Structures are given as C-alpha cells and as structure tokens.
C-alpha positions in Angstrom: 20.5 4.6 0.3 20.6 7.9 2.3 18.0 8.2 5.0 16.5 11.2 6.7 15.7 10.8 10.4 12.4 12.2 11.5 10.6 12.4 14.8 7.0 11.2 14.4 4.2 10.8 16.8 1.8 7.8 16.5 -1.3 6.9 18.5 -0.2 4.4 21.1 -2.3 1.6 19.7 -0.9 2.2 16.2 2.7 2.4 17.4 2.2 -0.9 19.4 0.6 -2.6 16.4 3.3 -1.4 14.0 6.0 -2.7 16.4 4.4 -6.1 16.6 4.0 -6.2 12.8 7.6 -5.2 12.3 8.8 -7.9 14.7 6.7 -10.6 13.0 8.3 -9.6 9.6 11.8 -9.4 11.0 12.1 -5.7 10.3 12.9 -2.6 12.4 10.0 -0.3 13.1 11.7 2.3 10.9 12.0 -0.2 8.0 8.4 -1.3 8.5 7.1 2.3 8.5 9.2 3.1 5.5 7.7 0.2 3.6 4.2 1.2 4.7 4.8 4.8 3.5 6.1 3.6 0.2 3.0 1.4 -0.3 0.7 4.3 0.6 2.5 6.6 -1.9 2.1 3.9 -4.6 -1.6 3.6 -3.9 -2.0 7.4 -4.1 -0.2 7.5 -7.4 -2.4 4.7 -8.8 -5.6 6.4 -7.7 -4.4 9.7 -9.2 -3.7 7.8 -12.5 -7.2 6.3 -12.5 -8.8 9.7 -11.8 -6.8 11.2 -14.7 -7.8 8.3 -17.0 -11.4 8.8 -16.1 -11.2 12.5 -16.8 -10.1 11.7 -20.3 -12.1 8.6 -21.0 -15.1 8.6 -18.7 -15.8 6.7 -15.5 -14.9 3.0 -15.4 -18.0 0.8 -15.7 -19.1 -1.7 -13.1 -18.0 -4.5 -15.5 -14.5 -3.0 -15.9 -14.2 -2.6 -12.1 -15.3 -6.2 -11.6 -12.7 -7.4 -14.1 -10.0 -5.3 -12.3 -11.0 -6.9 -9.0 -10.6 -10.3 -10.5 -7.1 -9.5 -11.7 -6.1 -8.0 -8.3 -7.5 -11.1 -6.6 -5.2 -13.3 -8.8 -2.2 -11.1 -8.1 -2.8 -11.1 -4.4 -3.2 -14.9 -4.3 0.1 -15.3 -6.2 1.8 -12.8 -3.9 0.6 -14.6 -0.8 1.7 -18.0 -2.1 5.2 -16.6 -3.0 5.6 -14.8 0.4 
C-alpha cells in the first residue's frame, strides 16, 4: 500500500500516550496513528449515515437507540474476547 509521509504536531501528552499505546500493541506510532485515523473516519461516515437516515425517516426513538446500544455491547464483548 502506498504511503504519504506527513509531518504532524501532537500535544506532548497525546504523543506520549500514543507511543505507549503503539508499543503495547506491537505497532509503530505511524501504524497506530493510521489505524486511529481510519477508525475516526469510519465513525464519521457512520454518524453521517445516521443523520441522513434521520433526515429521511425522522429521529431514532429512545427504544431504537437502546436496542442499538445492546447490539453494540454484544459486538464489543465478542471483539474483546477475540482480541
């Protein structure tokens, strides 16, 4: 996969925490930051999709949001067990 080198500035505390997290996970800081950026972009796309759905269908109800939370909790538990 081609990469593009960037120079970025991070708050010292954020840079230190990212370096520790990358080390714990056996990744370079670049790989860790790339993964974090990918995750943030996926979250943004998901939130945009929900906003679009709500524009067309109305706001999600409290019950629908509670059901979604339950599904996400199950997925996260499975992911944590597998990881």
